[in-house]
Every structure is written in C-alpha cells, then in structure tokens.
C-alpha positions in Angstrom: -3.6 -9.7 -20.3 -1.2 -7.1 -23.3 1.2 -5.6 -22.5 1.9 -4.2 -22.4 2.8 -3.1 -23.2 2.0 -2.8 -22.4 -1.1 -2.9 -22.7 -3.0 -1.6 -25.9 -4.0 1.9 -28.4 -2.8 3.9 -31.4 -2.5 7.5 -32.5 -4.8 8.7 -35.3 -3.2 8.9 -38.7 -3.6 12.6 -38.7 -2.6 13.2 -35.1 0.3 15.4 -36.1 -1.5 18.7 -36.4 -0.9 22.2 -35.4 -1.8 22.9 -31.8 -4.7 25.2 -31.2 -3.9 28.7 -30.1 -5.5 28.1 -26.8 -6.0 25.0 -24.8 -9.5 23.6 -24.3 -11.0 24.7 -21.0 -12.2 21.2 -20.2 -9.1 19.4 -21.4 -8.4 17.6 -18.1 -11.9 16.2 -18.0 -11.5 15.1 -21.6 -8.3 13.4 -20.5 -10.1 11.5 -17.8 -12.7 10.2 -20.3 -9.9 9.0 -22.6 -8.1 7.3 -19.8 -11.3 5.6 -18.7 -11.7 4.2 -22.2 -8.1 3.0 -22.2 -8.5 1.3 -18.9 -11.8 -0.4 -20.0 -10.0 -1.8 -23.0 -7.1 -3.1 -21.1 -9.2 -4.5 -18.3 -11.3 -6.5 -20.8 -8.2 -7.7 -22.6 -6.7 -9.1 -19.4 -9.6 -10.6 -17.5 -10.0 -13.8 -19.5 -6.5 -15.0 -18.6 -7.9 -15.6 -15.1 -11.6 -16.1 -15.9 -11.3 -18.6 -18.8 -11.4 -21.8 -16.6 -14.4 -20.5 -14.7 -16.2 -19.7 -18.0 -15.5 -23.3 -19.2 -16.8 -24.7 -15.9 -20.0 -22.7 -16.3 -20.7 -22.8 -20.0 -18.7 -25.8 -21.2 -16.3 -25.8 -24.2 -12.8 -27.1 -24.7 -9.3 -25.8 -24.7 -9.8 -24.0 -28.0 -12.7 -22.0 -26.6 -10.5 -20.7 -23.7 -7.9 -19.5 -26.2 -10.6 -17.8 -28.4 -11.9 -15.8 -25.4 -8.6 -13.9 -25.5 -7.6 -14.3 -29.1 -11.0 -13.3 -30.5 -10.9 -10.0 -28.7 -7.3 -9.1 -29.5 -7.5 -10.3 -33.2 -10.5 -8.1 -33.9 -9.0 -5.2 -32.0 -5.7 -5.4 -33.8 -7.1 -5.7 -37.3 -9.5 -2.8 -37.0 -7.0 -0.7 -35.0 -5.1 -0.3 -38.3 -8.0 1.7 -39.8 -9.7 3.0 -36.7 -7.8 6.3 -36.6 -8.5 7.0 -40.3 -12.2 6.4 -39.7 -12.1 9.0 -37.0 -10.3 11.4 -39.3 -13.0 10.8 -42.0 -16.2 10.8 -39.9 -15.2 12.8 -36.8 -13.3 11.6 -33.7 -15.9 12.3 -31.1 -18.5 10.5 -33.2 -16.4 7.4 -33.6 -15.4 7.5 -29.9 -19.0 7.6 -28.8 -20.0 4.9 -31.2 -17.2 2.7 -30.1 -17.8 3.3 -26.4 -21.6 2.7 -26.7 -21.1 -0.4 -28.8 -18.4 -1.8 -26.4 -20.7 -1.4 -23.5 -23.6 -3.1 -25.3 -21.3 -6.0 -26.3 -20.3 -6.3 -22.6 -23.9 -6.8 -21.7 -24.2 -9.6 -24.3 -21.0 -11.2 -22.9 -22.5 -11.1 -19.4 -25.8 -12.7 -20.6 -24.1 -15.2 -23.0 -25.9 -18.6 -22.8 -23.2 -20.6 -24.6 -19.4 -20.4 -25.4 -20.2 -19.6 -29.0 -22.2 -16.5 -28.1 -19.6 -15.4 -25.6 -16.7 -15.7 -28.1 -18.7 -13.9 -30.8 -19.5 -11.1 -28.3 -15.8 -10.8 -27.4 -15.0 -10.4 -31.1 -17.5 -7.6 -31.3 -16.1 -6.0 -28.2 -12.6 -6.0 -29.7 -13.9 -4.5 -33.0 -15.7 -1.7 -31.2 -12.8 -1.0 -28.9 -10.7 -0.5 -32.0 -13.1 2.2 -33.1 -13.0 3.9 -29.7 -9.3 3.8 -28.7 -7.5 5.5 -31.6 -9.7 8.6 -31.3 -8.4 9.4 -27.8 -4.9 10.5 -28.8 -6.1 12.6 -31.7 -8.6 14.4 -29.4 -6.0 15.0 -26.7 -3.6 16.4 -29.3 -6.3 18.9 -30.4 -7.3 20.1 -26.9 -3.9 20.4 -25.2 -1.3 22.9 -26.2 2.3 21.8 -26.5 3.2 23.1 -23.1 0.8 20.7 -21.3 0.6 17.9 -23.8 3.6 16.1 -22.4 2.1 16.1 -18.9 -1.2 14.8 -20.2 0.4 11.9 -22.1 2.6 11.1 -19.1 -0.5 10.0 -17.2 -1.0 7.0 -19.5 1.9 5.0 -18.1 0.7 4.7 -14.5 -3.0 4.3 -15.5 -2.2 1.5 -18.0 0.1 -0.2 -15.5 -2.7 0.0 -12.8 -5.2 -1.4 -15.3 -2.9 -4.2 -16.4 -2.5 -5.3 -12.7 -6.2 -4.6 -11.9 -7.6 -6.8 -14.7 -6.6 -10.2 -13.4 -6.9 -9.1 -9.8 -10.4 -7.7 -10.3 -11.4 -10.8 -12.2 -10.1 -13.1 -9.5 -11.7 -11.1 -6.7 -15.1 -11.0 -8.3 -15.1 -14.7 -9.1 -14.0 -15.5 -5.6 -16.7 -13.2 -4.0 -19.4 -14.5 -6.4 -22.1 -12.0 -5.4 -25.6 -13.1 -6.3 -24.2 -16.2 -7.9 -23.1 -14.2 -11.0 -19.6 -15.8 -11.0 -17.6 -14.6 -14.1 -20.5 -12.7 -15.5 -20.0 -9.8 -13.1 -16.7 -9.1 -14.8 -18.6 -7.8 -17.9 -21.5 -6.2 -15.9 -19.2 -3.7 -14.3 -18.4 -2.4 -17.8 -22.0 -1.1 -18.1 -21.7 1.9 -15.7 -18.1 2.6 -16.7 -19.0 2.5 -20.4 -22.0 4.7 -19.9 -19.8 7.2 -18.0 -17.4 7.3 -20.9 -20.2 8.0 -23.4 -21.8 10.7 -21.3 -18.4 12.3 -20.6 -17.5 12.3 -24.3 -20.8 13.9 -25.4 -20.6 16.5 -22.7 -16.9 17.6 -22.8 -15.3 16.4 -26.1 -15.3 19.0 -28.8 -17.5 18.0 -31.8 -15.7 17.7 -35.1 -17.2 16.8 -38.5 -14.2 15.0 -39.9 -12.6 15.4 -43.2 -14.5 14.0 -46.2 -11.3 14.1 -48.3 -9.7 11.4 -46.1 -9.7 8.2 -48.0 -10.0 4.7 -46.6 -8.6 1.6 -48.3 -11.2 -1.2 -47.7 -9.4 -3.8 -49.8 -6.2 -3.3 -47.8 -8.0 -3.6 -44.5 -9.9 -6.7 -45.7 -6.6 -8.4 -46.7 -5.2 -7.7 -43.2 -8.3 -9.1 -41.6 -8.3 -12.2 -43.8 -4.6 -12.9 -43.3 -4.8 -12.6 -39.6 -7.9 -14.8 -39.2 -6.7 -17.4 -41.6 -3.4 -17.8 -39.7 -4.8 -17.7 -36.1 -7.9 -19.9 -36.6 -6.2 -23.1 -37.6 -3.5 -22.7 -34.9 -6.2 -22.6 -32.3 -8.6 -25.3 -33.7 -6.0 -27.5 -35.3 -5.0 -29.6 -32.3 -8.5 -30.5 -31.3 -9.4 -31.3 -34.9 -6.3 -33.5 -35.4 -4.6 -31.2 -37.8 -6.6 -32.0 -40.9 -5.5 -30.7 -44.4 -7.6 -27.6 -44.2 -5.6 -26.2 -41.3 -2.5 -26.0 -43.4 -4.5 -24.7 -46.4 -5.8 -21.9 -44.2 -2.3 -20.9 -43.0 -1.0 -20.9 -46.6 -4.0 -18.7 -47.6 -3.3 -16.4 -44.8 0.3 -15.9 -45.8 -0.9 -15.3 -49.4 -3.3 -12.6 -48.1 -0.5 -10.8 -46.2 1.6 -10.9 -49.4 -1.3 -9.4 -51.4 -1.6 -6.7 -48.7 2.1 -5.8 -49.1 1.6 -5.4 -52.9 -1.6 -3.4 -52.3 0.3 -0.9 -50.1 2.6 -0.1 -53.0 -0.2 0.7 -55.4 -3.1 2.0 -53.3 -3.9 5.8 -53.4 -4.7 5.6 -49.7 -2.6 2.9 -48.2 -3.2 1.6 -44.7 0.5 1.7 -44.1 2.6 4.6 -45.5 4.9 2.9 -48.1 7.9 5.1 -47.2 8.0 3.4 -43.7 8.6 0.0 -45.4 11.8 1.4 -46.9 13.3 2.2 -43.5 15.3 -0.7 -42.0 15.0 0.6 -38.5 11.2 0.7 -38.7 10.8 -2.7 -40.4 13.4 -4.2 -38.0 11.6 -2.8 -35.0 8.3 -4.3 -36.2 10.1 -7.7 -36.5 11.3 -7.4 -32.8 7.8 -6.3 -31.8 6.3 -9.4 -33.4 8.7 -11.8 -31.6 8.4 -10.0 -28.3 4.6 -9.8 -28.0 4.1 -13.3 -29.5 6.1 -14.7 -26.6 4.7 -12.4 -23.9 1.0 -12.9 -24.9 1.4 -16.7 -24.9 3.4 -16.8 -21.7 0.7 -15.0 -19.8 -1.9 -17.5 -20.9 0.3 -20.4 -20.1 1.0 -19.1 -16.6 -2.7 -18.6 -15.9 -3.5 -22.1 -17.1 -0.7 -23.7 -15.1 -1.8 -22.1 -11.8 -5.5 -23.0 -12.3 -5.4 -26.3 -14.3 -2.2 -27.8 -13.0 -2.0 -26.5 -9.4 -5.7 -26.1 -8.7 -5.4 -22.4 -7.7 -8.6 -20.3 -7.6 -9.0 -17.3 -9.9 -8.1 -15.0 -7.0 -5.0 -17.1 -6.2 -3.9 -17.0 -9.8 -4.2 -13.3 -9.9 -2.0 -12.9 -6.9 0.6 -15.3 -8.4 0.7 -13.2 -11.5 1.2 -9.9 -9.6 5.1 -10.2 -9.5 5.0 -9.8 -13.3 3.3 -6.4 -13.0 5.6 -5.4 -10.1 8.6 -6.1 -12.3 7.2 -4.2 -15.2 6.5 -1.2 -13.0 10.0 -1.2 -11.4 11.9 -1.5 -14.7 9.7 1.2 -16.3 10.8 3.7 -13.7 14.4 3.8 -14.8 14.3 2.4 -18.3 13.9 5.9 -20.0 17.0 7.3 -18.4 19.1 4.3 -19.1 17.8 4.1 -22.7 19.4 7.5 -23.4 22.8 6.1 -22.7 22.5 2.5 -23.9 20.3 2.7 -27.1 19.5 -0.6 -28.6 21.8 -2.4 -26.0 19.0 -1.9 -23.5 16.7 -4.1 -25.7 19.4 -6.8 -25.7 19.6 -6.4 -21.9 15.8 -6.6 -21.4 15.3 -9.6 -23.7 18.2 -11.3 -22.0 16.6 -10.7 -18.6 13.3 -11.9 -19.8 14.9 -15.1 -21.2 16.6 -15.7 -17.8 13.2 -15.4 -16.2 11.5 -17.8 -18.6 14.3 -20.3 -18.1 13.8 -19.9 -14.4 10.1 -20.7 -14.8 10.9 -23.8 -16.7 13.5 -24.9 -14.1 11.3 -24.2 -11.0 8.2 -25.8 -12.5 10.1 -28.8 -13.7 11.7 -29.4 -10.3 8.4 -29.5 -8.5 9.4 -26.7 -6.1 6.8 -24.9 -4.0 4.4 -22.7 -6.0 5.7 -19.6 -4.3 9.1 -20.2 -5.9 7.6 -19.3 -9.2 7.3 -15.7 -8.0 11.0 -15.0 -8.4 11.4 -15.9 -12.1 8.0 -14.3 -12.7 9.4 -11.0 -11.3 12.5 -11.4 -13.4 10.3 -11.8 -16.5 8.5 -8.6 -15.6 11.8 -6.7 -15.2 12.8 -7.8 -18.7 9.5 -6.8 -20.2 9.6 -3.4 -18.5 13.1 -2.7 -20.0 12.0 -3.7 -23.5 8.5 -2.3 -24.0 8.9 1.4 -23.8 12.4 1.3 -25.3 11.1 -0.6 -28.3 8.2 1.8 -28.9 10.5 4.8 -28.8 13.0 3.2 -31.1 10.4 2.4 -33.8 8.6 5.7 -33.7 11.8 7.6 -33.8 12.4 6.2 -37.3 9.2 7.9 -38.6 9.1 11.4 -39.9 6.3 13.7 -38.5 4.0 13.0 -41.4 4.4 9.2 -40.9 3.9 9.1 -37.2 0.2 8.3 -37.2 0.6 5.4 -39.6 3.7 4.2 -37.7 1.9 4.3 -34.3 -1.2 2.6 -35.6 0.8 -0.1 -37.3 2.9 -0.7 -34.3 -0.1 -1.0 -31.9 -2.0 -3.2 -34.3 1.0 -5.5 -34.6 1.2 -5.8 -30.8 -2.4 -7.0 -30.7 -2.1 -9.4 -33.6 1.2 -10.8 -32.3 -0.5 -11.3 -28.9 -3.4 -13.2 -30.6 -0.8 -15.3 -32.4 1.0 -16.0 -29.2 -2.2 -17.1 -27.5 -2.9 -19.4 -30.4 0.6 -20.9 -30.6 1.5 -21.1 -26.9 -2.0 -22.3 -26.0 -1.7 -25.1 -28.5 1.8 -26.0 -27.2 0.7 -25.9 -23.6 -2.3 -28.3 -24.0 -0.3 -30.7 -26.2 2.5 -30.8 -23.7 0.1 -30.9 -20.8 -1.7 -33.9 -22.2 1.6 -35.7 -22.9 3.3 -34.9 -19.6 3.4 -37.0 -16.5 0.3 -36.3 -14.5 2.2 -36.4 -11.2 4.3 -33.4 -12.1 1.5 -31.2 -13.5 4.0 -28.8 -15.0 5.0 -30.2 -18.4 2.9 -27.6 -20.2 4.5 -24.7 -18.4 8.0 -26.1 -18.9 7.6 -26.5 -22.7 5.7 -23.2 -23.0 8.4 -21.3 -21.1 11.1 -22.7 -23.3 9.3 -21.7 -26.4 9.1 -18.1 -25.0 12.8 -18.2 -24.3 13.3 -19.0 -28.0 11.2 -16.0 -29.0 13.4 -13.8 -26.7 16.5 -15.1 -28.5 15.0 -14.5 -31.9 14.0 -11.0 -30.8 17.5 -10.3 -29.6 18.9 -11.2 -32.9 16.5 -9.0 -34.7 17.5 -6.0 -32.5 20.7 -5.8 -34.7 18.5 -4.4 -37.4 17.9 -1.3 -35.3 20.4 1.7 -35.1 23.2 1.1 -32.7 22.7 4.2 -30.5 20.0 6.7 -29.9 21.9 9.5 -31.5 22.0 7.5 -34.8 18.2 7.6 -35.1 16.3 10.2 -36.9 15.7 13.3 -34.9 12.0 13.5 -35.5 9.9 12.5 -32.5 6.3 11.4 -32.4 3.8 13.9 -31.3 1.7 11.1 -29.7 2.9 8.1 -27.9 1.9 4.5 -28.4 0.3 2.8 -25.4 3.0 1.4 -23.1 3.1 -2.3 -22.8 1.6 -3.6 -19.6 0.8 -7.1 -18.4 -2.0 -7.9 -20.8 -3.0 -10.3 -23.6 -2.9 -7.6 -26.2 
C-alpha cells in the first residue's frame, strides 16, 4: 500500500521547460485525467495488502505468492519508472500516457480473470510496467498546460488526492471483498479499473494536447536493463528463498544482482545518455537523501504488509476489518502532513530525525502491544504514531533531495527518487515478508503475534539506520541549494510503493 509517500510517480526528465505564453483552455480537465491515473496506480498498489489472503484462499499458492502480488507490481513499476519519462520525451507524452492507461486497463482485466496464481502475478507485473509508462507523463503534460501562476495550485491538489487514494485502496478492497457481489470476491477489485481506465484514455485523447516528442532524445537501454536485472536478481531470492530452503542459487542471484548495480554505476559515468545524470552522484546531499529514502521505504513497505498479514492470519480479521485497523496509519500521515511543511522551514533536517524517531516509537509500541497479547484495538495507538512519523518524514525528505538538484537535473532527480521509493518498497515486502513468515512459523501459536513483533523490531532498526544517514544531508534548509524543482515528486501515502 506506498507511500507514500506517499504513494507513487515521477517528473519527466525534460519537465523543466519554458511555460507557454498562455495556459491551455482545458487545463483543469487535463489535471483531472492525470489525477485519475495517479489514483488508479496508487489504488492498485495498495489493494493487495488486504486482498492477498483472499486471493490465496481462492486460487491457492503459498506465502511467496502473497509477497509477489505486491512486489511484482512495485518492482516493475520502479524499474521502468526510471526511463518512463524519457520515453515520453522521445515518443510524445500523450501517446505514452494513452498507451500506458490502455495497457494498464487491459492488464486489470487479465488480473480479474486470472485462473491461477502464476497468471495473476504475471498480470500484476505487466500492470506495474504499463503504469510506469503512464504516470511519468502526467507531470510533464501539466507543466506544459499550466502557466507559472496556476501551476502551484494544480500541483497542490496531488497531496489530498494521493492521501485519499492511499486510504481508499485497502478500505475499498476490504469493502468489496466483504460485500462479495455476484460471488466475484477479490476479482471485483480489478474489474472496477475497467471503467476508470477507459475514462482516463478517453479524457487524454479528448483534452490532452498532442505532441510528437523529440527524436533527438536518447534512451540508454543497457543502463535500464542493468537496473532491471539488479532489482529482480536481489528481490527474487529474498521472496523465494525461505520456501526453497535457501539453496545456493539464492545467494548466487543476490551476488549477481549486486554486480549488476555496480555495472550500472559504471555505465552512468560513460554513457552518452545516462539514466541518472552523473553530476547528481557527486552531490553528497542527493546521494545521502537517496540512502535515507532506501531505508525509510524499505521499512515502511514491509511494515504495511506485516500489519495486514497479522490482522488476517494471526487475528482472523476479515479484509474489511483489516482495512479499518490500518486506517489510523492514514489518519496519522494526513495530520502530520498538514503542519510538516511549515515546521520544516524552521527545523531543516532535524524534522527528519524527529519523524524517524516518532516512527520508531510507534513500531516499538506495535511490538510491545502485540507481544503483550493486548486487545486488538490497542494496536490503533502505535499505528497512529507510526503514521505521524511517516507524515513528518515523507514530504520533508522529498523536498530535501530535490533541493540538491539544479534545474536541469530535476527531472532525473525526481525520476530516480520515485523509482527508488518503488524498488525499496519491493525490497521491504520481500525482506519483511520473509521475516514475518519465518518468525510466525517459529512463534508460539497461542500468542499469534511473533511475526509482527519481530517484523516491527526490524522496521525500528531501519528507522535508526535512516536517522543516522540523515547526517549526510545539509543541517538547515538555508544551507541547501536555492534551486527548487519545477515539478514535485508524488507525496508518500500509505501504500506498498
């Protein structure tokens, strides 16, 4: 369910462009289409946190399959998000948006009709890949149709919409599964994408301005392939290793994945069209911010899965009940997001320490409450505290990282940041899911909470690691570069990506 961080999207690599002399007459309708696409992506990234046990009951499959339902989507989304913006620059943003939206909708239909876990996971991967083609085009389109006077108002709408979608994903999934109209169970979750996706396609074709793209824009296929290989080779054995008994090939895959990332780093220094602008890697604030992002979203993505599994597998709650138990997290994120921007102007990086500290207190509270065998409602308090911490960190972290980028670097910085969010979430699902099931199997059955206790403690450790990495960032806001991004990254919301 990402955050989100909230929840998850990137700016096109050429988003920093001169504003048109006159705003587009249908700009607000275009904004509505882009927001619909963003909400579709975030809804589908979050629903499996609640729906995975129902899917397993209907189709079969084991613990690894439940992890892949989320990790497959976010992994494909994160990998292709890195180059999605450049593809739009090359072939035209409206064309790529329509292709992505139409393909996303078709993949949703395949998900709804999936006869087996293998088909469903494969369709989820395709969904994520096509979503990564669709999402990056939105910010570039909006930058071109809004003048500078209204652009801030337009981008300000993303926060509330993403927060609503982040809350709505698991609640919608739980409600539909509970109602079970026509005996469709979890399949209706994907069927509702069909009219929404069709509306996005029609709206884009009718209102978005057509653009031919720039044939001079270069894509770096080897660089993108190395990122995809590295990500898949690391995540795959982490998910499959436990059920397979950790054979030799799992460690060989992880080593090969690390080697692929090392080769990607070398490629960025020599490529004529690098996926990541090399100058960004020479900025300690940017590199340090990415390190904090990796720790933060790895922990958050894994925690959301572990909480959902605990409510359903340990406590026997329904999908609807699980969604309601998770709602304090979204409430906390929303409350903290209201005042975090104003406080950030005064505290700088100290706000990140505060937020990570609050999140760590919340995860320790989850471990304590779950381990004590208290009533399930008592988990709502530490869950709310976790949400408050996440809300303090997410937006502040995004602004800190993008402030380190010069205007010409903003697109690459934003794309890299959002892709790392997705990939870190996939890694968190893989690692924390494995930790949960191992601890759950080893724990005392009468407590039914061992998996959550161990998982929450692991997330506490990621918070502490992230807090240490914050020292790599500038001490105060006024020490950061004065350049500001023209397009924002998607705010983190309660999501798996």
